[in-house]
N, C-alpha and C positions, 0 to 999 in steps of 0.2 A: 504494500500499500504506500502511495506517495505521501510524504509528510512535509510540511513547511509551516513556518510561523506567520502570523498575521500581525502587522504593525499598524496601529492607528496613526495616520499621518495627517492630522488636521493642519490647516494653513497656519503658518507661524507669522507672528507680528514682530518685525524687526525694523529698526530705524533706517537701516540701509541694506536692502536685500542684495544689491550688487556687490557691496563690500563683503558680505557673507559668501556670496558665490565665488568671488575672487580668492577668499581665504580657503574655501573648500578645494578649489581647483589647484591652488598652490600645494596643499597637503597631498592631494592625489598624485600630483607630479613628483613630489618628494618620495612618495611610496611606490612610484612607478605603476600606478593603476590607471588604466585608460577607461574613462567613463564616456559612454555614448548615449545621448538622449534621442530616442526614437519616437517620432510623432506622426500622427495621421488621423484621418476621419475614422469613425467606427465602421467596421466591415471592409477596410482596405486590405486586410491580410497581414497586419503587423505580427501577430503571433505565428502565423504560418511562415512568413519570411524569417522570423527570429529562430524558429526551430531548425529551418534549413541552414541558416547561418551558423548556428551553434554546432550542428553536425559537421559542417565543412571546416570549422576552425578548432574544434575541441582537441585535436591532436597537437595543435600548435600553441594553444593558450589555455590557462586555467580561467574558466568563464563562470560568471554569476549573473543573475538577473534580478533587478528590482521590478516586480510586476505590479503596475498600478491599476487599480480598479475602483470605480465609484462604489460598487456593491456586488461583487461576484468573485468567486475563486476559480472559475472555469479555466481561464488562461493560465493561471499559476499551476494548475494541475497538468496542463498540456506541457508547459515548460519543464516541469519536474521530471517528466518522462524522458527528457533528453539527457538526464544525469547532471545537468548544470545546477549549481547551488542557487536556490530561489527563495525570495521573501516577497510576500504580497503586501503592498502598501494600500491600505484602505483609506481613501480620501474623505469618506463621509459626505459625499456630494460635491466636493470641490472639483472644479474642472481643470485645475493646473497645479503644478508642484513648484515650490521655490527651493532655494538651496538648503534652507533649514530642514524642510521635510525630507529632501534627498539625504542630507547628513544623518538624520535619524534612521533612515533605512539602511544606509551603509554601516552605521555603528552596530545595528542589530544583525546585519548580514555578516560583518567581519570581513575585512578586505585582506587580511594576512594570506599571502600565497597567491593572490589573485592577480591576473594580468589584464583582464578585460571584464568590464561590468556594463551590461546593457540596462538602461532605464527605459522600460516600455511604458511610455506616458499614457495618460488618459486620451480617449479618442475624440479629438476635435482639431480644427485648423484655425481656431479663432484666437485663443488666449494664451497659448504657450509662450510666445515671445515676450509677453508682459512680465515674465518672471524667469530669471536666470537660474537654472538648476545646478550650475557648477560643472556641467559636462564639458569635456574637451571638444567634442564636435556634436552638432545637431544634424540628424538625418531624418528626412520625411518620406513618407510613402503616399503616392497617389495611385489609385487603382483605375483601370480602364472604365468600369461602370460609372464612376463618378463624373466623367466628362472631361474634355480637354479645356474647358473654360475656367477651371478652378484657379489657375494663376491670376485671372482677371478678378476673381471674387475675393481671393485671400492673398493679395500681393505681398503683405508684410511677411507672412510665413515663408513664401517662396524666395523672397529677397534676402532672408537672413540665415537660411539653413545651408549647410556645407555640401549636402548631397541629396539627390532626389532619386528614389527608386520608383519607377513606373511599373506597378505590379499588375498581374492578370492579363498580360499581353496575349495569352492563349485565347482570350475572349474577344480580341479585336474584331473578328468577323461578325460578331453578334451585336456590336455597339457602334454608334456613330462617333468614333473617337479618332481624331486626326493626330497621329503621333508626331509627325513633323511639325504641325502647327503648335502643338503643346510645347515641344522642345523650344521652338522659336519664341513663344510667349515667356517661357521660363528664363531663357538666356537674355531676353530684353530686361528682365528684372534683376537677374543675377548672372552676369557673363561667366563667372568663375565656378558656378555650381557644377558638380559632377552629376551627370544624369545617366542612369543605367536602366534600360527596359528589362523586365524580368517576369518570370512566372514561378511563383512558389509552388504551384501545382506540378509543373513539368520539370522544374529545375533550370530552365533557360535563364541565363544571366547571373545565376548564383556564383559561378566561378569568377566572373568579372568583378562582381561585388565583393566577394571574399578576398580576391587579390588586391583590390583597391584598399580595403580595410587593413589588410596586412601592411601595405605600404604606409598608411596613415599611422599605424601603431609603431612601425619602424622609425618613422620620422619623429614621432613623439619621444621615443627613447634616445634618438640621436640628439635632438635638441636639448633634452634634459641632461645628457652626458656632457654636452658642450657648456651648459650653465654650471654644472658641478665642477668642471675642470679649473 
């Protein structure tokens, strides 16, 4: 039977949340723990992408997951089946996490011996950027059924994330989704964003995504080593 703890992570009130995020990021860099914040709309396939990613990387890194849910443990149980260490963050209805809430989850999880921690954030594209979680990078998922107009509706999210995974491309024939147009819209908002079309169902794009993430983690360690020298 899968087992994991549930941490109550209500929104913290702090005078300067960005200062706390900076402090947490600095601590994680010192401990050589790479924290990735994963955001998307509900139903985009975050958990499916995450399980595929864990299986692709688990031989290279010690991985854990902070699984955020407003009121459910379904996703945490799915993640636990991958063998990754997982803690569920119960937000009590809050639609976003800040660095204080993330810190509570990391303290309960225990980062000793970990290389990579995924923060699977709550499902929405609206309010995540309003609060810095302390993550090293922010990655978002857009699924084909959501439509290629989402960059026009939620420009802030697309303009501030480091990478975009366009999931469910196996469903392109069934939906009016213009992949080329979507990429063009995203690049207009964020020319430097890494965009990877993929399918968590078929596995297409998972290797490219995993290789990109390996490179980001390697860069993270190289930059930290340079600072320590």
